[in-house]
N, C-alpha and C positions, 0 to 999 in steps of 0.2 A: 702737447702730450694729454692723450684723451684718458676720461678722467673712468672710472670702475662702472659707474650707472652705465654709461652710452656702451660697454659692452653687453652688459644684460639686458638693456633695451633692447640692441639689436639680435641676443638670444631669443628673445620673447616673441619681437615681429616675427623672424623665419619661422618661429613653433605655429602662430598663429598663420603664418601663409602656410606652413605646411597643413595645417588642418582642413583651412581653404580648399585647396589643392584638393585634398582626400573628398571633401565635401561634392566638388564639384564632378571627382571621377566617379563616385559611385551614384551621382544625378543622372549623368550621362550614361553609364552602364543599365541605371532603372529603365531606359527607353529601349535599351535590345534586350529586358528580359520581360518584355512585356506580350509576347508572343512566342511560339511554340514551346519546346520541351524547358527553356528556359525560365519562365514562368512559374513553373514549379518549384524552383532555387531562390534562396536569400539572396538579395543582392549584397554583395562583398560593402562592406566598411572599414572606418577607423577613425577612432575617437580617440583626441588626444586626452584624458584625465590631469595626470601631473606630468612634472618633468625636473627629475632632478641633476640638478646644474653643478658643477665644481670646476671654482677657478681656482687656478695659479697666478699667483702675478707678485710684483714686487712695487715699492711705492716709488715713485720717480721721485728725486730729490731728498730732502729731511725726512724721516721716517717720525710721526707721530708716537708719542707714548699710548698705552690703553687707555690712562686715564683723560688723555687726551680726545681720545673716539667714544661716540656716543654710539649706543646699539640702534638700530632699527626698532624696536620692538616698543621704543616710546618711552625711553630711558634719558631723562633731560641732566647733563652733564654737558658742561664746558666742551668747546673743540670743535672739531669737524668728524661730519660724518664718514664713517668707513667710505660709502659710495661717492662721495665727494672728492675722495682723494685721486690725484692723477696719478697712474697706473702703467707700470710695464709687464705684457703679458704675451709678447712672444715667446715662443719658444726658445727661440736662437740665444736670446737675450738672457733669459731665467735660465739656462744651461751655464752661464756666464759667472752665474752671481751666489755666492754662497750659500746654500741652506737655511740659515739660520736669518736671513734674510727677505726670505720668500713667503706671501699668506698665501693660504688657502681661504674661499669662502665660497660653502656650501647651500646650495639653496633650492627648497624645495617649493613647486608653485605649482596651483592648483587653478588647473583651467575649467571647472565645472561651473556652473550654475550663473555667474556675470561675467565671466572672464578671467585674464589674468591677477592672480594672489597671491605674493608672498604670503606661503604659510610657518617658514623654517629658512632660521636666518642662523648661520654658525660661524666661530671661530674669525679672527684674526691674529696671524703668527707674527707681522710684522714688528 
């Protein structure tokens, strides 16, 4: 069973790849904009600065209590980190589970400066 961290890592990787593709496309367009009427225009570009990610999940197997989980903000308490949990994220499987057994993780990720960095993490409902 995959861990929650695997899904977050995949989302970050895809966002970084999307930014790279955008940068490469702008670079290629810049060549076309060097001559003629296009040189009077700004080359289109896009920059990913923040990403808000909301992930619904259920813990596979037994669900730890809130006291057994520790926050990613550095709080030191015994037990696993929410990112270390094996989870179910497939929508079809989640739809068959009771709402009370689902968790929602909201992340705000900042891509400015030195690459992806978690700036906000909220809520474990399991």
